[in-house]
C-alpha positions as CSV (number, residue, x, y, z in Angstrom):
1,M,26.8,3.8,9.5
2,S,25.3,2.0,6.6
3,L,21.6,1.3,6.5
4,L,22.1,-2.0,4.7
5,K,21.9,-4.3,7.7
6,E,19.5,-6.8,9.3
7,T,17.7,-4.2,11.4
8,L,16.3,-2.5,8.3
9,L,12.7,-2.9,7.2
10,V,11.6,-1.8,3.7
11,F,7.9,-0.9,3.3
12,T,6.8,-0.5,-0.3
13,D,3.7,0.3,-2.3
14,L,3.0,-1.8,-5.4
15,D,1.2,-0.3,-8.4
16,G,3.3,2.6,-9.8
17,T,6.1,1.9,-7.3
18,L,7.6,-1.6,-7.2
19,L,5.3,-2.6,-10.1
20,D,5.0,-0.7,-13.4
21,I,1.7,1.2,-13.4
22,H,0.8,-0.1,-16.9
23,T,2.5,-3.5,-17.3
24,Y,2.9,-4.6,-13.6
25,D,6.5,-5.5,-14.5
26,W,8.9,-5.5,-11.6
27,H,12.1,-6.9,-13.2
28,P,14.0,-3.6,-13.1
29,A,13.9,-3.9,-9.3
30,T,15.4,-7.5,-9.3
31,S,18.9,-6.5,-8.4
32,W,17.8,-4.7,-5.2
33,L,15.2,-7.4,-4.3
34,N,17.9,-10.0,-4.5
35,K,20.4,-7.9,-2.5
36,L,17.8,-7.2,0.3
37,Q,17.0,-10.9,0.5
38,D,20.7,-11.7,0.7
39,H,21.0,-9.4,3.7
40,Q,17.8,-10.9,5.2
41,I,16.1,-7.5,5.1
42,P,12.3,-7.9,5.0
43,V,10.5,-6.2,2.0
44,I,7.0,-5.6,3.3
45,L,4.4,-4.9,0.6
46,C,2.0,-2.1,1.5
47,S,-0.8,-1.6,-1.0
48,S,-4.4,-1.0,-1.7
49,K,-4.6,-4.4,-3.2
50,T,-6.5,-7.3,-1.6
51,A,-4.7,-9.8,0.6
52,A,-5.5,-12.5,-2.0
53,E,-3.8,-10.4,-4.7
54,T,-0.8,-9.6,-2.5
55,L,-0.2,-13.2,-1.6
56,E,0.2,-14.0,-5.3
57,I,2.5,-11.1,-5.8
58,Q,4.6,-12.1,-2.9
59,Q,5.1,-15.5,-4.6
60,D,6.0,-13.7,-7.8
61,L,8.7,-11.6,-6.0
62,G,10.0,-14.5,-3.8
63,L,8.8,-12.8,-0.6
64,E,6.6,-15.6,0.7
65,G,6.1,-15.7,4.5
66,L,6.9,-12.1,5.1
67,P,4.2,-9.8,6.6
68,F,2.3,-7.4,4.3
69,I,-0.2,-4.6,4.4
70,A,-3.3,-4.8,2.2
71,E,-6.3,-2.6,1.5
72,N,-4.5,0.6,2.5
73,G,-3.9,-0.7,6.0
74,A,-7.3,-2.3,6.7
75,V,-5.7,-5.8,6.5
76,I,-2.4,-6.9,8.0
77,Q,-0.8,-10.2,7.1
78,L,1.5,-11.4,9.9
79,D,4.9,-12.9,9.4
80,V,4.5,-16.7,9.0
81,R,6.9,-17.2,11.9
82,W,4.4,-15.5,14.3
83,D,1.9,-18.3,14.2
84,D,1.4,-18.0,17.9
85,H,0.1,-14.5,17.6
86,P,-3.6,-14.1,18.6
87,D,-4.3,-12.3,15.2
88,A,-2.5,-14.9,13.0
89,P,-2.5,-15.3,10.2
90,R,-4.2,-12.0,9.3
91,L,-5.5,-9.0,11.2
92,I,-8.7,-7.3,9.9
93,N,-8.3,-3.8,11.1
94,G,-11.7,-2.1,11.4
95,T,-15.1,-2.4,9.7
96,P,-15.5,-5.4,7.4
97,H,-16.2,-5.0,3.7
98,T,-19.8,-6.3,3.9
99,E,-20.6,-3.8,6.6
100,I,-19.1,-0.9,4.6
101,R,-21.2,-1.9,1.6
102,R,-24.3,-2.0,3.9
103,L,-23.5,1.6,4.9
104,I,-22.8,3.2,1.5
105,D,-25.4,1.5,-0.7
106,P,-28.3,3.5,0.8
107,I,-26.3,6.7,0.5
108,R,-25.8,6.1,-3.3
109,E,-29.5,5.3,-3.7
110,R,-30.6,8.4,-1.8
111,T,-28.2,10.9,-3.3
112,G,-27.4,9.5,-6.8
113,Y,-23.7,9.9,-6.4
114,K,-22.0,8.6,-9.5
115,F,-19.4,5.9,-8.8
116,T,-18.7,2.3,-9.7
117,T,-17.2,-0.1,-7.2
118,F,-15.4,-3.4,-7.9
119,D,-18.5,-5.1,-6.5
120,D,-20.7,-3.6,-9.2
121,V,-18.8,-5.2,-12.1
122,D,-17.3,-8.6,-13.0
123,E,-13.7,-9.8,-13.6
124,R,-13.9,-8.9,-17.3
125,V,-14.5,-5.2,-16.5
126,I,-11.9,-5.1,-13.8
127,G,-9.5,-6.5,-16.3
128,E,-10.3,-3.7,-18.7
129,W,-9.8,-1.1,-16.0
130,T,-6.6,-2.6,-14.7
131,G,-5.0,-4.7,-17.4
132,L,-5.0,-7.7,-15.1
133,N,-5.7,-11.1,-16.4
134,R,-9.0,-12.9,-15.4
135,E,-7.5,-14.8,-12.5
136,R,-5.9,-11.7,-10.9
137,S,-9.0,-9.6,-11.6
138,A,-11.0,-12.1,-9.6
139,L,-8.6,-11.8,-6.7
140,A,-8.9,-8.0,-6.9
141,R,-12.6,-8.3,-6.0
142,L,-11.9,-10.2,-2.7
143,H,-12.0,-7.2,-0.4
144,E,-12.1,-8.0,3.3
145,A,-12.2,-4.5,4.9
146,S,-12.5,-1.8,2.2
147,I,-14.2,-0.9,-1.1
148,T,-12.4,0.1,-4.3
149,L,-14.2,2.4,-6.8
150,I,-14.0,4.7,-9.7
151,W,-15.5,8.2,-9.0
152,R,-17.6,9.5,-11.8
153,D,-19.1,12.6,-10.3
154,S,-17.9,16.2,-9.7
155,D,-15.3,17.3,-7.2
156,E,-18.0,19.2,-5.2
157,R,-20.1,16.1,-4.9
158,M,-17.1,14.1,-3.8
159,T,-16.6,16.6,-1.0
160,Q,-20.2,16.0,0.1
161,F,-19.8,12.2,-0.2
162,E,-16.6,12.3,1.9
163,A,-18.3,14.3,4.6
164,E,-21.1,11.6,4.8
165,L,-18.5,8.9,5.1
166,V,-16.8,10.7,8.0
167,Q,-20.1,10.7,9.8
168,L,-20.2,6.9,9.5
169,G,-16.6,6.5,10.8
170,L,-15.2,5.9,7.3
171,K,-12.6,7.6,5.2
172,F,-12.1,8.2,1.4
173,V,-8.5,7.5,0.2
174,Q,-7.1,8.3,-3.2
175,G,-4.8,5.8,-4.8
176,A,-2.8,6.0,-8.0
177,R,-5.9,5.0,-10.1
178,F,-8.8,4.3,-7.8
179,W,-10.5,5.6,-4.7
180,H,-10.9,3.5,-1.6
181,I,-13.3,3.5,1.4
182,L,-12.2,2.0,4.7
183,D,-12.5,2.4,8.4
184,A,-11.3,5.8,9.6
185,R,-9.3,4.1,12.4
186,G,-7.2,2.2,9.8
187,G,-4.6,3.3,7.3
188,K,-1.1,2.6,6.0
189,D,0.4,4.6,8.9
190,Q,-1.4,2.7,11.6
191,A,-0.5,-0.6,9.9
192,V,3.2,0.3,9.5
193,N,3.5,1.4,13.1
194,W,1.8,-1.8,14.3
195,L,4.2,-4.0,12.3
196,I,7.2,-2.0,13.5
197,D,6.1,-2.5,17.1
198,E,5.7,-6.3,16.5
199,Y,9.3,-6.4,15.1
200,R,10.5,-4.6,18.2
201,K,8.7,-7.1,20.5
202,R,9.4,-10.3,18.6
203,E,12.8,-9.8,16.9
204,G,14.4,-7.8,19.8
205,F,15.6,-4.8,17.8
206,V,14.5,-1.2,17.0
207,P,14.2,-1.3,13.2
208,T,15.3,1.5,10.8
209,T,12.7,1.9,8.2
210,I,12.5,3.0,4.5
211,G,9.2,3.5,2.7
212,L,8.6,3.8,-1.0
213,G,5.4,5.1,-2.7
214,D,4.0,7.1,-5.6
215,G,0.4,8.1,-4.8
216,P,-1.5,10.3,-2.3
217,N,-2.5,7.2,-0.3
218,D,1.2,6.5,0.4
219,A,1.7,9.7,2.3
220,P,0.7,8.1,5.7
221,L,3.3,5.4,5.0
222,L,6.0,7.8,4.0
223,D,5.3,10.1,7.0
224,N,5.8,7.2,9.4
225,V,9.2,5.8,8.3
226,D,12.7,7.0,8.9
227,Y,13.6,7.5,5.2
228,A,11.1,8.0,2.4
229,V,11.3,7.5,-1.4
230,V,8.7,9.4,-3.4
231,V,8.6,7.5,-6.7
232,K,7.7,9.7,-9.7
233,G,3.9,8.9,-10.3
234,I,1.0,9.7,-12.6
235,N,-1.2,11.4,-10.0
236,R,-1.7,15.1,-10.8
237,F,-1.7,16.0,-7.1
238,G,1.5,14.2,-6.2
239,I,2.3,13.4,-2.5
240,Q,2.4,16.0,0.2
241,L,4.6,15.0,3.1
242,Q,4.8,16.5,6.6
243,D,8.6,16.4,6.8
244,D,9.9,16.7,3.2
245,I,13.5,17.4,3.7
246,P,16.4,16.1,1.6
247,E,18.0,14.3,4.6
248,R,14.9,12.1,4.9
249,V,13.0,12.2,1.6
250,Y,14.3,11.4,-1.9
251,H,12.2,12.2,-5.0
252,T,13.0,10.0,-8.0
253,T,13.4,11.1,-11.6
254,Q,12.1,7.7,-12.9
255,P,8.7,6.0,-12.4
256,G,7.8,2.5,-11.3
257,P,10.5,-0.2,-10.5
258,E,13.2,1.9,-12.1
259,G,12.4,4.7,-9.6
260,W,12.1,2.1,-6.8
261,S,15.7,1.0,-7.5
262,E,16.8,4.6,-7.9
263,G,15.5,5.4,-4.5
264,L,17.3,2.5,-2.9
265,D,20.5,3.4,-4.7
266,H,20.2,6.8,-3.1
267,F,19.8,5.5,0.5
268,L,21.5,2.1,0.4
269,S,24.3,2.2,-2.1
270,A,27.7,1.2,-0.8
271,S,29.0,4.8,-1.0
272,R,26.0,6.2,1.0
273,H,26.3,6.5,4.7
274,I,23.8,7.8,7.2
275,T,24.9,9.3,10.5
């Protein structure tokens, strides 16, 4: 049977996947975005970005009202139609941002770990790091349940820092360009499964799922969907998946939105059928 039907959910990372890692352009993906919309198939953004950023990107892409996952799963925006849900409009999944800061600032003071968080700098610096304009850089600082940082210390010291975070119930997650600290109970996998369950309960069907990502922090997403697209990325470690078999996982030859479209061509093209 073809996967291109209304019971399909598409979960996608943003930077380096649906968006070009350098320019944030998504236009090479326009044809598939339009086709999915025509078939009423939700495209659910699943990113390390803040909810404030993701809402703006949803508008850019014409995906307003759909659920999304922000801050690596620490924040879940609900479908706009689920306004009767007790967590509407947004679920904060775990330790709030202010509490995480309260926990890690003393560690940095005591140990001298070298890292710079988005809280340590202003919008101009974030713009230099990311290439975002001033407005989008301001939105990138509005974390609700995680911290984003650049690690400037050794790998050995990173291992020590990560061990201290574990003792506090936190975890250290590597993205395409930055590192992220969030509640150990959260994650893209947990958020994806939560949303899948909500679709089962509210929409009355068991969805088939496709996930697309390019960085190590996308592995939990890709391990928890039926079909996975590993978009060619810039991270030197790549993505290690638990069940990396050709029937389930496709590795693209192109990066960014071109690779995103390539992956959907592989699984959803008219000539492709899944049994």
